[in-house]
Steps between C-alpha positions, in 0.01 A plus 500: 500500500705217355620197690846349474353150462285609208806616310691180568777677692498244780523214253788666316710513814430136576592403146828692498589391853494135394764545232860483607842452352696180524712478813851642475781249478842606628813322386833471677817328387676269748837328474476147640855383424772557244332462161153451655258793505126521545226761478243531777157612384287638784135593481288603796249233591692224322800287581845600376596332175853431386647504150804271514770388262672829433878484468593865557371838607517611137271210404258595782503862385432388142207288626350799679553738207385261228198314373545213746369717786182588309451137398536393864252765618251378239547138599426592862190701408646841590506644147295474181 
């Protein structure tokens, strides 16, 4: 008879169980005042971060759809 430990099955589960994806960041656009918009970035287990200095909803949408979002995620350690 074979044993699970001899085949390394138990170690494989422990190895795979340790790997995980980066936490998910959710973004929401908020209007603060006329001509003043911000993006809230929420991640479970971390404090909410704010991206300020956006003049319109269109600019906030462009931030979320463009390279600036990926650059921000990288700078925060959430993306490679």
